[in-house]
N, C-alpha and C positions, 0 to 999 in steps of 0.2 A: 719639131726638128729631129724626129727620131728615124727618118728614112736613111739607112746607112749608105744608100747609093747616091745621094745628092748632097755633096759637101756644101756648107753655107758659103755665101759670098762674103769675103773678108775685105776690110779696109775701105768700105763705102761709108757715106755719112750716116746711114742707118746703123751700120755696125758700130761706128764710133759712139753713137748715143747709148747703145747697150750691147756690148760685145759678149756678154756672159752666156746667152743661149748658144751662140756659135762656138764658144770655147767648150761648153758642155758637150756639144756634138763631137768636136775634135777629140776631147778626152776619151769619149766612149768608142768612137769609130776609127780615129786616125791620130793616136796620141803623139806620134812623132811624124809630122806632116810636111812634105816639101811643097812650097808654094812660091809663086812669083810675086814679089813685093811691088808696090806702086812705083818704086824707082827703077824697076826692071831687073833688080838683083834677085836671084833664086836663093832661097834659104830654107832651112829646116826649122819648124816651130815645135817646141817641146811643151806639152800642156799638162801632163800628170805630175803630181807633187813628187813622187819617188824619183821619176826620171829627171825632173827639174833640179832637185837637190843634188842628184848624182852629177848632172851636167855642170852645175855651178862650181863643183869642187874638182872636176876631172881635169887633170893637168895636160891631157892630150887635146883639150879645147883651149887654144891660146887666145889671149886678148890682143896679140900683136897683129895688126892688119897686114903685115908683110906675109903672113901665112895664107892670106886669101888668094885662092887660085882664080883671080878675077878676070873675066873677059873685058875687052876694051870698053864696051858700053857701060860697065859697072865701075870704072875708075873713079875713085874719090867719093863713092856713094855710100860708104859703110861707116863713116865716123861722124864727128861733129863738123858741120860745114866750116871750111876755112882753117881748120886747125893744122893741116899739113903745110899750107903756104905760110902760115904765121909761125912755123917752127914750134908748135905747141903739142907735139905728139908724145913727148916723153913724160906723160903723166900716168897716174896709177891705173886708169881705165884701159890703157893701151899696151901695157908691158907685162912681162912674165918674170918669174924668178930666174936668175938671182937679182936682176936689176930691181924688180918689184919689191923684193924683200928688203934691199938696201934703202930704197926710197921711202917705203912705208915706215921703216924703223926711224928714219930721219924725221919724217913728217909727224909721226906719232909723238916725238919729243916736243914738237911745237903745239900740237893739237891734242891736248890732254883733257880727260874728264874734269880735272880740277879747273882748268881754264874755262871750260864750258859752264861749270857750276858758278864760278865767279862772275860770269857774264849774265846770270839770271836777272839781277836788278835792271840791267840795261834793256834786256828783252821786254821786261814788264813796262819799263818807261816808254819804249817805242810803241808797244801795244796800246797803252793808254793814250799816248799822244795821237795816234792814228784814229782811235775811236773818238777822241775829243773833236777831231776835225769834222765829224759828221753826226755826232750824237744829238745835236739840236735840230737836225733837219727831218728826222723821222723816216728817212730812206737812204739807201746807199747801194752802190755796186760793190759787193764785198770782195770781188777779185781786184778791181782797179783801185779801190779806196783802202784796202786792208791787206788781203792775202798776198798781193803783188809787192807793195812797198816794204812790208815788214821784214821778210828775209833778205831783201836787197840791202836795206840799211843795216840790218844786223850783221850780215857777213862783211859788208864794207867796214863797219866799226871794228869787227874782229880782225880783219886783215890789216887795218891801219890806214885805210883810205881817208884822207882828210874830209871833214864834213862838207866843205865847199865844193868838193869834186864828186860827191856821191850822186847828185842828180844826173851827171853824165853817165854813170854806171846804170842808173835807173833807165835812161834812154836806150843805152846799148842792150840792156837785158830785155827791155820791151820789144826791141827789134827782133831779138832772138825768139821770143815767145810768139810774136805776131806772125813770123815767117817760118815757124817750126815745121809746118807741113807743106809749105809752098816753095817759092823760089829761094834758092840757097844763096843768091847774091847778096841780099840784105843782111843775112846772118853772117856771111863771110866778111862783109865790110865791118860789122860790129865787132867781130872777133879780132880783126886787124887793129881796130882802134883800141880795143881793150888790151891787146898785146903790147902796143906802143906805150900805152899809159903804164902798164905794169912794169915794163922795162925801166922806164924813168923812175917809177916809185921805188923799185929795188935799188937803183943807183943811190937815191936819196937816203934810203934806210941803211945802206952800207955805211954812209958817212954819219948819219944821225939816227941810230937805232932807237926804237921805243919798246913799249911792253905790248907789242901787237904780234899777230900771227906771221906777217911777212918778216919782221925782225927776227922772230923765232925761227923761221925757216932758214934765214941767212946764218944765224948763230949755230943751228943744229949741226952737230958733227958726230961721226961714228968712227972711232979709231983714226981720228984726224981727217976723215973724209967729209967734205962738205957738198952741198948741192951746187951744181953748176948754175950759172945765171939762167940758162935755158930751162933747166930743171925747176928752178925756183919760180920762174914765170909760168911754166906749164902747171906747176902745182897750185899756185895762187889762182890761176885761171880755172882749173878743174874744181877747186874748192868752191869758187864762186858759181861756176856753171852747174855743178852737181848739187850744190847746197842751196840753190835758189829756186829753180822751177819745181823741184821736188817738193819744197816746203809750200810754195804757192798752191800746188795741187793737193797736198795733204790738208791744208786749211780749207780750201774751196770744196774739195770732194767731201771732206769730213763734215763741214757745216751743212752741205746739201743732204748728205745721208741722214744727219740728225733731224733736219726739217722734214724729211720724208718718213721718219720713224719717230713720231711724237712720243710714244710710250717710253722709248729709250732716252730721248732727249729730256723728258720730265724726270726720269730716274736720275740722270746725271745732274740736272739742276738741283734736285732735292739733296743729293749727296754733297754738292758744292756748297749749298747753303749751311751745311753743318760743319764745314771746314775739313771734311774728309776727302782725301785725294786718291784713295785706292781705285775707285771706279773711273776716275779721270785717267789714271795710268793704264789700266787694262783697256779702257775705252779707246785711247789713241792707238794702241796696238791693234784693236779690233777694226778700227776705221782703216788702218793700213792694210789689213787683210781683206776687208770687205770691198773696198773700192779704192785701192791704193794709188799713189801718184805716179808710180813707174809701172807701166803695163807690161813692157817687155824688157828683160835685162839687156845690157849693152852687148854689142857684137862679140861672138866667139868664133874661132876658125879651127877646124880639125887639122892637127899637124900630122896625123896618120889615119888610115882607115880604122873605123871603130863602129861598134854596134850600140845603138841606144834605143830603148823601147822596141826592140825587135827589128829596127831598120838599120840598114848598112849605110854608114855615112862615109863619103870619100874624103881623102886628104884634100884640104883646101876649101871644103864646103863651109859656108857660114851656118852657124847655129844660133837661133834666138830662143831663149828660155822665156816662156810666157808666164810671168809671175802672177798676172791677174787670173789665169786659168788654174795654175797650181794651187793658189791660195783659196780656191773654191772647190777643191777636189774632195768629193764625199768620202773617198777612201781615207782621207786624213782628218777632215773636219766634220763634226756632226752638224747637220742642218747648215751647210756652208752658205746658202743664199739668204740666211737670216742674220740680221745684225744683232749681236748680243754683246753689249759693252762689258759684261762681267765675265766673258769667256776666259777661262784660265789656261787650258792647254792650247796655247796659241803660238806654235812655232812657225809663224808665217815667214815668207821669203821676201817680204817687202824691202828689207835692207840687204838682200842677197844672202850668200852662204859661202863659207870657205875663205880662202886668202883675200878675196875681193869684197868681203863683208864691209858694208858702208862705214868708212872712217868717221863720217859726220852724224852717225845715228844719235849720239847723245845731244847734239845741237838741234837736230830735227825734232827729237822728243820734247826738248825744252820749249822750242818755239810752238810746236803743235799744242802742247798742254797749256801753255800760257795764253795762246790766242783763243782757244776754245773756252777755257775757264773764264777768261775776262769778258768775251763776247756774251756768253750765256748768263753771266752774273750782272753785267751792266745793261744788257738789252734783253731782259727776261722774256718779252713777248715777241721776239724776233720771228718773222714769218716771210715766206717766199712771196715776192711781189708780182710774179708772172706764173703762167701755166707751165708746169715742168716741160711740156711738149715744145715750148718756145725757146728753151735753153739750147745752146749750141756748144758742142765739145770741140776743142782744138784738134785739127787734123795733125797727124804726126805719128811716127812709128813707136818711139820709146815711151814717151810720157802720156799720161791720161789726165786731162784737166778741162774745166769749164772756161769758155771765153768770158762769160759774165755771170754774175750771181746777184740779180736785183732783189733786195730785201726791204721790208718795212718794219717799223717798230714805233713805240710811243716815244716821241722826242723828249729829251731831258735837258735841263740847264747844263752848261759845259762845266760847271764847278761842282759836280756831284761827288767827287771822290777826294 
């Protein structure tokens, strides 16, 4: 892919399977590259680490879609499907300071590292329960049976969704994932149902608050200022939306990377067997860098003309920071295409950078570490049950994740722990 005159084809199924060679070409020959996306929208792709980091923190690149100078054919194609109609636009991924500063401060009061730490036993319980469901069978689809339900049930518990309603959320979330790269109608319907449910739940929590995140969002106030009901619903929605598929992909991509790198996987298992967690902690960060769950950061729009990576970007132009490309930039990471779980200097951009740095990073780390440690300990001979060439990646612009991950292992009795 070294011919500077022939740009790689982007957004094909072949590209989805392994986008990294194409991103290497872009980094070298067209680091800030204007392209037409599958939706028909034209946008700039930013692929070098230094440019990506600058763009993620540049306040001239707004998160508010109102700044998009969008032609008629692009209407409604730049956000989460259905969020406009469902009045869910006022969340942290779509707003700028000062509103962003106010909302983030309020949400941070409810979503604290202490709350996440207290949640660790529940994440472990959910993890073990899901493995119990298939440990006696000797095979599983790790996406459907494990990586998908774990973060859904975890975030539902955290938000305060009653257990009897959580399978509805699982269905709606499944619809979002299945149609992520295809027709937007199914996703929009799921978003609408979720919005209706969250509005009802917020009403109930106002009358009967609990020790959960939605009650915390309702209580949170700053100088007497509270979240409006729309803001609370939008915030609960984005915590669920952003905190769910990302973790599905973190676990799925992470397990797959470990299965393809047996030396690294054995190192991690040996470390876990001694009760040492250092390699697990650096390992999850490395898996985020190496093949992370978010391929492109969410949409940004230039509020004024600016220059990025030598290219002149016009006001209103969409800009997409390609985290997957930046995190394999050889200018920033030694041997970037090698998985090294012990990598120390790892300032990856998997959680973003600047004021929009992922609020849920502590929860994602907790879920990722718990899931991988428990799988590798309880199913020590876990192996891929299909040829890697038979695996399919979900189509879609922002996220990167497998549709299925069939695995085999020695079956165990369900009462082993």
